[in-house]
N, C-alpha and C positions, 0 to 999 in steps of 0.2 A: 147544583150540577153532579146527579148520583153518578158516581162510578160503574163501570160497568167488569173492570177490574183493577188491582190494586198497582198497577204501573202507572196508573194516574198520579200517584203519591210521588212518584223518582224525579219525575225532573215537574217542577212546578213553576210558571210564569206566577212571580209577582210583583204589586206595585207596592209601593209608598208614596203616598202625601201625605200634606203635611200647613198646617192654618196658624198663623201668630197674629195677635194683635199688636203686640209693643215685641218684645226682643226673643232671642233664642234660648229653649230651655239650659239654665246651669245643670249639672249634673252632682248631687251629691258626694262627698267625699267617701260615706258609705257606699258608694256605687256597686253595682254586681259587678260581673265578671264573668268568662268561658274558665276560667279557669281555677274558678271554683264552684261546690254546688251549694247553693243558701237553703236556710234556714228558713221558711216562707208557711207563715199561718194561714188558715183558710183552705187549703189546697188539697181536695177529698183522693189524689193518686200521688205516688211517690213517685218523685223527678229526678232519681239518683239513675245516672250513666245515661240521661237523657244527651241526643245532638244537641250543642247549641253552638250557635249563629249571631255574628254582633253585624245583624242586615244594615243596621244604618249610625257609623262610629258618631257623623257630628250631633245627633238628636240622641244619643245613648240607648239608643233603640235593639237589646238583645229577645232573641227568638233561641226556646230550648222545646223541642221536640221528639217525638220517638213513636215507632209503631207496637205498641202495647200486648193490641191484641191481631188476629189476624183484619178484620174489618175495623180496627179502630187505630187513629191519627190521638196522640193524646199534644198540645202547644202550653205553654206559658209566655207570653209577652210579659216583658216587663217594658218600663221604660221612666224618664224625671217624671213625678208626679207637678203639675203647676195649675191646679185647678181646670183643667178639662180632660175631654175626652180623650181614647188612644182607640186605636182601629188596626185593625186586621182581616184583609179581603182576600176570597180566591176567583180569580179568573182567567179565561181560556184563552181569552183574545189578545192581552198585554195591555186591555185599556182599563179606565175608572169604568165606564159604560157597559151596562151588562155585567155586573160583578158580585157579590155579595160579601156581606164584611159581618162578623161580628165585636160589635162595638161595647167598650167598658169604659165608665165614668166611676171616680170615687167621692168623698163630701158625704154631706149627710143622707143626701139621696142615693145613696151610690147602686149603683147598678149595668147589669149588661142585657144588648139584646141584640140581633139579628137583622140587619137592613140593605133591603134591596137597591141597587143605584140604578133607575132606570135612569137616570140621565143627571145633567149637572147642577141644575136647579135643587133647590134644598125641597121645594114643593115634587121633586121627582126622587129625594130618596124616600123610602117605605120602610116604617118602623114593622116589626113581625112579620117580614115579607124573605125571600130568600129563598135559594137553593141547596144549602147549607143541611144538614140532619145532623142535628146535636145531640150526642148523649144524653139523657135527661138528668138532671139532678148531679152531673159533675162540674158547670159553669163555676166560677167565683171571682170574684172583685176584692182584691183585698191591696191595701196602703200599711206599706212600714218605711222606715230611714230615707224618707222624702223619695221615695218611688212606689210608683204602681204597678201590680202584678194582676195582669187578667188569665186566668185559666180556664179551657176547655178541651173537652173530646169532640170528636168528630168521628163520626161511620165510614165515611168515605174514603200568594199571599197577599193584600194592601193593608202596610200600615200610616195612623193617623194621629197626630196629637192635635186636638180641641183647640181656640180659644180660652186665654185665662178668665174664669167666670162664666161662661155659655155654655154650662151644660144641659145635654137632652131631657125635657120635665114635660108633665103631664098637660095639657090629654092628649099630645100629637108625635111628643120627641122626636121632633125635627133636628137636623145637625144644618149647620152652617157649613155653605160650600169651601172648598183646598183652594190651598193658594201653590203651592207647586207640587212636583210628582217626580217620582222615583221609580223606576223597574226593577226589581231581581228576579233570575232565574237564580233555584237551587236546585241543588240534587242531595236528598234527601237519604241519598245511603252514605253518601261521601261529604255531603256538609261543603262543599262547595259553590262557589254562588257566583254571579256575574251580575255588576249594575248599570244600568243605562238613562239616565237623567231622560225626564219627558215633560220637562214644565215647556215647553214648545216655546219659551220665551223671545228665542231667535227669529222664529217663525214670524210669529205674531208680532214683531219690529217689523220686519221687514215686509209683511202684507202691510201695515200702517204706510210707512214711508216710501214705500213706491205710489201706491195709491192717491197719498197726497201729494206725493213730485210731479206725477205722470197727470192724473185728471184734476190736479187743484191749483198745481204751481203751471206747467209748461202748457197745459193747453190752453189755458186764458190767456197767458203772455201771445201765445200762437196769435189768436183771437183779435188781440189787441194791433199785434202788427199788422196782421191783415185789412185792420179799418180803420189804424192813422197814420199808416206810413207807408201807402200808395205812392206818393212822391217821390218815393229812392226806388226807383222804377230800375234793374228787375231788383235790386236788393230784399226787399221785400218780400217780395214774394218767395225767394230761395230760404231767406231766416225763417219766414212763415212753415214751407212744407220742412223745414230740417226740424223746427221746434216742434210743430204737432206731431210729427211722427216719431220723436225723441219720447214726447209725452203719451202717447198711444202703446209704445215698446213697454215702456215702465207701467202705465199702467195695467198692460193683460199682462205683465209678470207678477204686479202685485192682487190682481185677480188668479191666477195660478197660485201662489202663497195663499190665500187665503181659499182654493179648495183642496188644498192638502190638507189645508188646518182642520178644516171641518170634516174631510174624514178620519182623518187622526183623533178628533176628541170629540167625535160625536156631536157636534155643536148644535142649537137646533132653534137658528134666528132667522127665521122665514124675511122679514122686514128690512134686515140689513141685505142678503141675498137679493131681494125686490129690486134693490137701489144697484145696489152691485151691477143687478144685470142689464137696467135701465142705462148706466153709465155709459157701460158698456158697450150697447147699441149706440149710442148715440158719437160714442167713440171712434164706431165703426166707420158708422156713416159718412166721419169727417176723410178717414181713408179713402172709402169709398169712391167720395165724391173727386175727393182726387185723382184716384184711378180712371174716373169714368169721366173727366172733362173732355167737352167735345173740342175741336180744335180752332184756332182765333176766327175762322172766316165764318163758325157756324150762326144762326142766326138765337140759335138759346146760352150762345156762349157768355152774355152778359149775364144772365143766371148765378154765372161762377165768378163772375168778379165783383 
């Protein structure tokens, strides 16, 4: 993303995302903080007087940054070293999909690459791609005191820690998919920041529960009532219509939750979407049949019964 003015840097929407295989990372007793400037080996530029933000307190993520030249911003991201990758990415839309990220990892195969996050599947996270213009010979990854430090400069933010023991490796350097996400807006001049949770777990749960209760529970029960309880006339009819109506309303609410979720996370699930459309159409036919049912004296009324 090539900015036309330096104002792009003053307020940037930043996403943080994390993956865990076992437990949350523990911070070493010698952990860095914004109250002091650490002595870090292997960084090619001076980090004295950098702005400092504790961007993710629960995971020990600290970001130091400064506009060191007219068109150059310098960054140092540090986090607990748990034998996984860390990442920082830039986005305009506030979502992971469509962003560019700088990813670094330690170990014997220590390295750093830029990735373009075209989608949520690992196959859509492309190495050596992206819209960030990185100043050559300024990027480095180093570990000391159980911390990992990733430094780089951009000519013109997303954070992540990878699962333990699963580092990007040749030949394709693919990343595994994250699990949770938090977005942060940082004002680079003042250091002020706001954080927003974007795990969408509640929306995912609502989508699943509403669809399960509507299409999978209430609608079949309504069919069973109409098929096997007609001897209890007219109670069966009112029970049937009430249950079917309730199932359709819950199912429709679940579909709406799914559409909102798809739009927010940019999910590419054509099969799931197609099945959802089929179920919604069949459910809609049930409601249409009720609204269009003919009078009792009609010759075709028997087909409704």
